[in-house]
N, C-alpha and C positions, 0 to 999 in steps of 0.2 A: 448424920454425916454421910456424905456420898462415898460410894466405894471407888477405890482406885486400883486399876490393874497394874501388872508388873512393869508396864512401860510408862506409867504415869498418866495415862488417859483415863479420866473419870468415867466410870459406868459404861465403857465401850469394850466389847469382847468380840472375838472372831465368831461369826455366825449370827450376830445381832442384825436385826432389820431396823433401819432408821430412815428419816426423811432429811433432805437437805436442799439447798438452793444452788444452782449453777452460778458461780461467780466469775469464772474465767475458762476460756476454751483455747487450748493449744493444738498443735498438729497431732500429737500422739496421746494427749490426756486432757482430762477436764478436772477443774478444781471445784470442790463442793464445800459450802459453808454448812457444817453440821452442828454449830453451836458449841464447839469445843475450842481449846487453845490452839489446836492445829487444824488446818483444813484437810478435808478428805480428798483423795485422788482417785479418779476413775480412769484407768488406762483405756485406750481405744478398743483394746481386745475385750474389755469387760462392759462395753456400752451396748453391744447387740450380739445376738446369737447368729446374725448374718454378717457377711463381709461388708464393711463400710470403708470408704476412702478417707473420710474426715469426720471427726466428732460432731461437727455442725450438721451432718446428715441426720443426726439423731436428736441432739439437744440444742437449746439456745440459752444464752445468758439470761438469768432470771427464772428459768424453769424450776419448779418444785418437783423433785423426783424421789422415788423410794429406792433405797439401796441396801445391799447386804455387806457386812464387814467381811472382807476376804482375808486380810492380813494386817497385823499391827507390828511396826518395828519402832526403833528409837525415835524416828522423826516423822513417819508417815502412817496414816491410816488408809489402807488400800481398800477401795469399795468396788462393788459390782452392781451394775444395773441389770445385766443380763441374767444374773443368778436369781434375782427376785422374779423376773419375767418367766424364767425357766421353771421355778417352783410352781408358779400359777399355771403356766402352760401345761406342765406334766399332769397336774390334777385334772385340768380340763380335757387333755388328750386321753387320759386313762378312762374318763367317763365316756368320751366319744367312742373309744375302742370297745369298751364293754357293751355299749348299746348299738354298735355297728352303725353309728350315725353318719349321715352324709353332710358335708359342710364345704364351704368355699375357702380357697386360699389363693394367694397371689404368687406368681412365679417371680423370683428375685434374681436367679442366676441360671445361666445355661452352662452346664459342666459336662465333662466327658462321662458318658453313660447315663445322662438323664437331666432332671430339673431340680433345682433347689428352691424350696418354697418357704414362706413365712407362716408358721403355725404357732407363733409365740416363741419358738426356737427354730433351729434349723431342721427342716423336714426334707426328705428326698423322694422323688418319684423316678424310679428306674425307667429307662427308655422303653422297656418292654411293657410297662404298666401305664404308659401315657395314653395310647390309643389302641383300638382293636386292629389297626392296620400299621404297616411300617411307615415311620416318619424319617425321612433322610436328613432334613434340616430343621432343627428346633428353634432357630433364631426368632421366628415369629411368635414364640411363646413367651418371650421376655415381657414382664409386667402384665401378662394375661391372667385373668382370674379363672380358676378351674374348680369344678366340683370334685371332691375326693372322698375316699374312705381310708382309714388306717388299716394296713394289712400286717404290720409288725411294729411292736412297741417294746423297747428295752431301755429302761432308765439308767441302769448300770452301765450299759454300753453307749448311752446317749444316742440311741438309734430310733429314728422315726421314719418308717417306710410307708408311703401312701400310694394310692392307685386312683387314677382318673379312668382308666380302662374299665374297672369294675362298675363304675357308674354308667358308662356307655353301654356295657353289656346288659346291665339290668334294664336300662331304658329300651334297648332293642328287644329284650324278651317281652317287656310289657307291651310294646308297640306291636310285636308279632302276635301276641295273644289277642289284643284288641282287633287286629286286622282279621285274624282267623275267625273271630266271632262275628265280624260285621259283613264279610264278603259272602256272596251267594252265587250259585251256579247261574249262568246267563249274563252276569255283569261283564261289561267291556271296560278294561282298565289299561292305563298306560304303564309300561314297565321298561326296564333296562336289562339287556342281555348280559348276564354275569359270567356264565361258563358254557362252553360248547362240549358235548360229548358225542360218542358214536351213536347214541340213541336219542339225541335231541338237544335241547337248549334249556338252561335254567335262567329264568327271568325274575328279577327283583321287581315286585309290584308294590313297593312302599314299606320295606322292612322285613319282608318274607319272600323267599324264593319259591316259585312254582315251576313245574316241568312242562315244557312244550315238547311232546313226543315228536319224533322225526316225521311221523305220519300226519301231524297236525301243523307242520310248518308252512305248507303250501298246498295248493290244489293239485299240482302236478307231483309226480314221484320225485322224492329227494334222496339222493345217495348220501350226501354229507351235509350236516347242518350248516357248515361254513359256506356252502354254495348259495344260501339264501339270507343268512343273518351273520352278524359279526359281533364280537364282544364289545360292550359299550354302546351298542346301537339302541336307540329308543324305538319300541314297537308297541302296537296295540294288540291286546290279547283278550280272548273271551274265557271266563272261568267255566270249566267243564264240570268240575266236582271239587268238593272240599272235604278232606278227612281230618277233622279237628283233633281226634284222639292221637293220630300219628303225625299230625302237622304236615300233611301232604296236600298239595294243590295241583290239580291238573288243568292245563291251559291249552288254548288253541289260538294260533296266529292265523291259520287258514280261514277260520270262521269270520274274521274281521276283514278279509280281502274280498274284492269282487270275484265271484266265481267265473269259470270259463263259460258257463251257461248264461250269465247275466247279460241281458240285452241281445240274446241270440236271435230273437224274432225281428229285431231291427237290422240285423246284419244279413239275414237270408230269409227267403220266403219260398212258398210252393212254386215250383216251376224253374227255380234257379239251377244252373249246372255248376257244380263245384268239383274241385280235385281233392282226393283224399288218399289215405294209406290204409290198406287192409291190416287191421291189428289182430283180429281173432276170427277164426273160422269155427262155426258150431254146426250142429246138424240142421238147424232151421234157418241158417243164413250166415251173413258175414257182418262183423262190426268194422266200420270204416271211420277213422279219425279224420274229420274235415277241418277242425281247428284244434289247437293244443288243448287237450282236456275235454274235447267235445267229440263224442262218437255217435254215429247214426247206424241204424240197422238196415242192411239190404236183405230183405226176406228171400228165402231160396226161390220163391216164385218170381222174384224181381231180378234175379242174377243174370239170366240168359233168355233169349227169345226162342227158347226151346226147352223141352223137359230135361231136367238133370236130376241125378240121384243124390249127389252131395255137392256142397259148394267147392270141395277140393277138385272137382272135375274142371272147373273154370278158373278159380282164383288160388292164390297162395299168399301167406302172411308176408307183409312188407311190400307188397305190390302197390304201385301207384296207379290209380284208376280215376276215371271221370264218372260222376254219379249225378243223378237228377233228384232234386228235393221234392218229395211227395207231400210231406207234412212236417211242421215244426211245432213243438209244444214245450215252451220254456218252463212252465210250472212243473210238468212231469219229467223234464229233462229227457225228452224223447224226440228223435228225428227219424223219419222214415225215408229211405233212399231207394233209388232204382237204377240198375244198369240196363235192364231190358227196354225201358222206355227210350233211352238214348239210342239203343240199337235200332228200335223201331223207327224213330225219327230219322236216323241216318239212312235206313233202308228206304223209307218213303222219299227222302230227298234224292237218293240215288235213282229211284224209280222215276221220279218226276223229271230228273235231268235226262234219263234215258229216253223217256217218252217224248220229251221236247226235241231231242236230237233225231228221233225217228220221224217225228212230224216234219222237221225241217228237211230230212233226207227225202221223204215222200214227195214233199212239195217241189223240191228241186228236180226230181226225176220226172214228174208229170210235166213240169215246164219244158224240160228238154224234149220229151216225146211230142208234146204239143207243138213246139217250134218246128220239129222235123216234119210233122204231118202237114203243117201250113205250107211247107215248101212244095208239096206235091199237088196242091190245089190249083 
């Protein structure tokens, strides 16, 4: 004989798991044929661990589904589909939690404070655990599949907290390690300026930041990094050194830029006269900047058309002067200049002009004397 419980339903008790067929779907409940005198009822709230608008979002008529008996009263057997799924899901989640497993889940709802996902039951990703950066609007995450890890699991509290950020951080660490092992000094890479500081700029070169010291930002002297680069700007950099143990990379933007000496022999040659600024005075001469970043030397013997003891007798720093190019060597970044030769040329020109004027004066005087002598003949 079959057992009969106190409500008259044969062999059906609260907590039992059984199978049934969906025979009718209404707005707030589903009727199930479970092979007993009365049909089972699954309220919409027991169909899914996630919020649903209508039972047809989850089941269709004719579906065979597994259910758990939640309640038995005089007329109804109340069943739950989500309880069965939850039991299975908890077992699976506990295994994933213990093994720190990475798995995928779909975002079902956007709620205040984060995302609701389907992990066989209702899982939650707090806003702070979605990405490594701040996300202002989560609307684009609806129905998106994310890789996650479980960071907190409490069956009694029905709490499942997950993190997508943890996956992203792990991937970034792996990518950083791979990059640190692969890059070598001398490589030229494209990067993005991430942060500016008073001592330079940090540049992301593909998952890891390297430092471009302020002295390596440009060929000319740089007071502030913001004078030559800006955050978000794409730049080319050369790897100067890699400290894998301390995860530090030194970079140079300057080395990827044409230097001020590049093509100098095409822009000036021996015999040219150029204007420059006296930048430094030393015992053996004066350094004159003739282009931005390009300085030539006027040796003390070439400063004046006379003997001088020190350059300070004739020149001072910041003075604008004309100089003649004696020699240009781009490879050695060396230019020899002369002030003396310009003075000599000027003196020779003045002498020639004076001689010419004298000749003309002598010629005119002889003509006058000759004319007068002719009158007395």
